[in-house]
C-alpha positions in Angstrom: -52.3 14.9 -26.0 -48.9 14.4 -27.6 -47.9 12.1 -30.4 -45.0 9.7 -30.2 -42.3 11.1 -32.5 -40.3 7.9 -32.4 -40.9 4.4 -30.9 -37.6 2.7 -30.3 -36.1 -0.7 -29.4 -32.6 -2.1 -29.2 -30.6 -5.3 -28.9 -28.1 -5.8 -26.1 -24.6 -5.3 -27.7 -21.1 -4.7 -26.5 -20.4 -1.0 -25.7 -16.9 -1.3 -24.4 -15.0 -2.6 -21.4 -16.9 -5.8 -21.7 -20.2 -4.1 -21.1 -23.4 -5.4 -22.7 -26.2 -2.9 -23.0 -29.3 -2.2 -25.0 -28.9 1.6 -24.7 -28.6 2.1 -28.5 -32.2 2.2 -29.7 -33.5 2.4 -33.3 -36.9 3.6 -34.5 -39.5 1.0 -35.1 -41.3 1.0 -38.5 -44.7 -0.1 -37.2 -46.7 -1.2 -34.1 -45.0 -3.1 -31.3 -46.6 -5.2 -28.5 -46.1 -3.7 -25.1 -46.1 -6.4 -22.3 -45.8 -5.9 -18.6 -42.0 -6.0 -18.8 -41.5 -3.9 -21.9 -41.7 -3.7 -25.7 -41.4 -6.9 -27.7 -37.9 -7.1 -29.2 -36.3 -4.6 -26.8 -33.4 -5.9 -24.7 -31.3 -4.8 -21.7 -27.8 -5.9 -21.0 -28.1 -5.9 -17.2 -31.6 -6.9 -16.0 -30.6 -6.3 -12.4 -30.7 -2.5 -12.9 -32.5 -2.1 -16.2 -35.9 -3.1 -17.4 -38.6 -5.0 -15.5 -42.2 -4.0 -14.6 -41.3 -0.7 -13.0 -39.1 0.3 -15.9 -41.1 -1.2 -18.7 -40.9 1.8 -21.0 -38.4 4.7 -21.0 -39.5 8.2 -22.2 -37.2 11.0 -23.1 -38.1 14.5 -24.3 -36.7 15.6 -27.6 -36.7 19.2 -26.3 -33.5 18.3 -24.3 -31.5 17.3 -27.3 -30.2 20.8 -28.3 -28.9 21.2 -24.7 -26.9 18.0 -24.9 -25.6 18.8 -28.4 -24.3 22.0 -26.9 -22.8 20.1 -23.9 -21.3 17.0 -25.6 -20.7 18.4 -29.1 -21.8 16.7 -32.3 -21.8 13.2 -30.8 -23.2 10.7 -33.3 -25.9 9.3 -30.9 -27.4 12.8 -30.6 -28.3 13.1 -34.2 -31.6 11.4 -33.7 -33.9 9.9 -31.1 -32.6 7.0 -29.1 -29.4 8.6 -27.7 -30.5 8.0 -24.1 -31.9 4.5 -24.5 -35.4 5.8 -24.6 -38.3 3.8 -26.0 -40.5 6.8 -26.6 -39.4 10.2 -27.8 -41.9 13.1 -28.0 -42.1 16.9 -28.2 -44.3 18.6 -25.7 -43.8 16.5 -22.6 -41.0 17.2 -20.1 -40.2 16.5 -16.5 -41.9 19.8 -15.6 -45.4 18.8 -16.9 -45.4 15.0 -16.4 -46.3 13.9 -12.9 -45.6 10.9 -10.8 -48.6 8.5 -11.1 -49.9 10.0 -14.4 -51.9 7.4 -16.3 -51.8 7.5 -20.1 -53.6 5.6 -22.8 -51.4 5.0 -25.8 -52.5 2.8 -28.6 -54.4 -0.1 -27.0 -52.2 0.0 -23.9 -52.5 1.8 -20.5 -49.3 3.0 -18.8 -48.5 4.8 -15.6 -45.5 7.0 -14.7 -43.6 5.0 -12.1 -40.3 6.9 -11.5 -37.6 9.1 -13.0 -34.4 7.8 -14.4 -31.2 7.5 -12.3 -28.4 7.9 -14.9 -25.6 5.4 -14.8 -22.0 5.3 -16.1 -23.0 3.6 -19.4 -23.9 7.1 -20.6 -20.2 8.0 -20.2 -19.3 5.3 -22.7 -22.3 6.1 -24.9 -21.2 9.8 -25.3 -17.4 9.3 -24.9 -17.5 11.8 -21.9 -16.3 10.7 -18.5 -18.8 12.9 -16.7 -21.9 12.4 -19.0 -23.9 10.5 -16.3 -23.2 13.2 -13.7 -24.1 16.0 -16.2 -27.5 14.3 -16.9 -28.2 13.9 -13.2 -27.2 17.4 -12.3 -29.4 18.8 -15.1 -32.5 17.1 -13.9 -33.2 16.2 -17.6 -33.3 12.5 -16.9 -36.4 11.2 -18.6 -38.8 8.8 -16.8 -40.3 5.3 -16.8 -43.7 3.8 -17.1 -45.2 0.6 -15.6 -47.8 -1.1 -17.8 -51.3 -1.2 -16.4 -52.8 -2.8 -19.5 -50.7 -4.5 -22.2 -51.4 -3.6 -25.8 -50.2 -2.4 -29.2 -48.5 0.9 -29.6 -47.1 2.5 -32.7 -45.2 5.5 -34.0 -47.5 8.6 -34.1 -49.9 7.2 -31.5 -51.2 9.7 -29.0 -50.4 9.7 -25.3 -53.7 10.7 -23.8 -53.8 11.6 -20.1 -56.4 9.6 -18.2 -55.6 10.3 -14.6 -53.4 12.6 -12.5 -53.5 11.4 -8.9 -50.6 13.6 -7.7 -51.0 17.1 -9.2 -48.5 18.5 -6.7 -45.7 16.1 -7.8 -44.3 16.9 -11.3 -41.3 14.8 -12.0 -39.1 17.8 -11.7 -39.9 18.0 -8.0 -39.3 14.3 -7.4 -36.0 14.4 -9.3 -34.9 17.5 -7.3 -35.6 15.6 -4.1 -33.6 12.6 -5.2 -30.6 14.5 -6.6 -30.7 17.5 -4.3 -31.3 19.9 -7.2 -32.7 23.5 -7.0 -36.5 23.2 -7.4 -38.1 25.1 -10.3 -40.4 27.9 -9.4 -44.0 27.0 -8.7 -43.4 23.3 -7.8 -44.4 22.6 -4.3 -42.5 24.8 -1.8 -40.4 27.9 -2.6 -38.1 27.7 -5.6 -34.3 27.2 -5.2 -32.2 24.7 -3.3 -33.9 23.6 -0.1 -32.0 23.4 3.2 -31.4 20.2 5.1 -34.7 20.4 7.0 -36.6 21.0 3.8 -35.0 17.9 2.2 -36.2 15.8 5.1 -39.7 17.0 4.6 -39.5 16.3 0.9 -38.0 12.9 1.4 -40.8 12.1 3.9 -43.5 13.3 1.5 -41.9 11.4 -1.5 -41.7 8.2 0.5 -45.4 8.3 1.0 -46.3 8.5 -2.7 -48.2 5.3 -3.5 -47.8 5.5 -7.3 -44.0 5.9 -7.0 -41.9 2.8 -7.6 -41.1 1.0 -4.4 -37.3 1.2 -4.9 -37.5 5.0 -4.9 -39.8 5.1 -1.9 -37.4 2.7 0.0 -34.5 5.0 -0.9 -36.2 8.0 0.6 -37.1 6.0 3.7 -33.4 4.9 4.1 -32.3 8.5 3.8 -34.6 9.5 6.6 -33.3 6.7 8.8 -29.6 7.5 8.1 -30.0 11.2 7.9 -28.0 11.4 4.7 -27.6 10.5 1.0 -26.3 7.3 -0.4 -23.0 7.1 -2.4 -23.6 7.8 -6.1 -20.1 7.0 -7.2 -20.6 3.4 -8.3 -23.6 4.3 -10.3 -22.2 7.4 -12.1 -18.5 6.8 -12.5 -17.1 4.4 -15.1 -15.7 1.4 -13.2 -12.1 1.8 -14.2 -12.0 5.2 -12.5 -12.1 3.5 -9.0 
């Protein structure tokens, strides 16, 4: 069990280049209602790619913050939780020990890990770094999302209590490696290191069959198998005026 260090929400505001986003989150002082599509009072600037039932709650590990302070310098957003647009910040839970499909009880709510995060170019504006989104993707330190199985009240310092782990062989680090073609950490599925092309196909096929995984991720893996290659990441990662 791990306690919520910070529970955060944000309003959609202008970030630059005419972009509206709710990425800047601030800590809540008390309990918040968690509905099927997210926390009451939390907003997203672009509902096509952010928010919704499969991305109702975003979780980011505070363990990663020292790495990003070293990479981006003393950026103002990194002085406290909420820098990555997360709703939940904790110590003790990372992509290596949280699994796809994990079910947690938190407060009176029940949530399930649905997918990892695919960083987008708004992180470049957030941190004032043109390659911030690519750096987050390449690190594998992306955070993850939950779907809500049972709405309820959650509060700062509530415990995340693991109720079920249907996919013990699929820590998020393995899934994220398969999506972003990253070296796999030792002990996660097949041999550690960067798999070859044949191994990627096997991983994509296995990932596409994971029932608890969000359908858009499963569909992405199926499309790769059909096309025999990876989609273009440029429009997601690169700030629009770079095209």
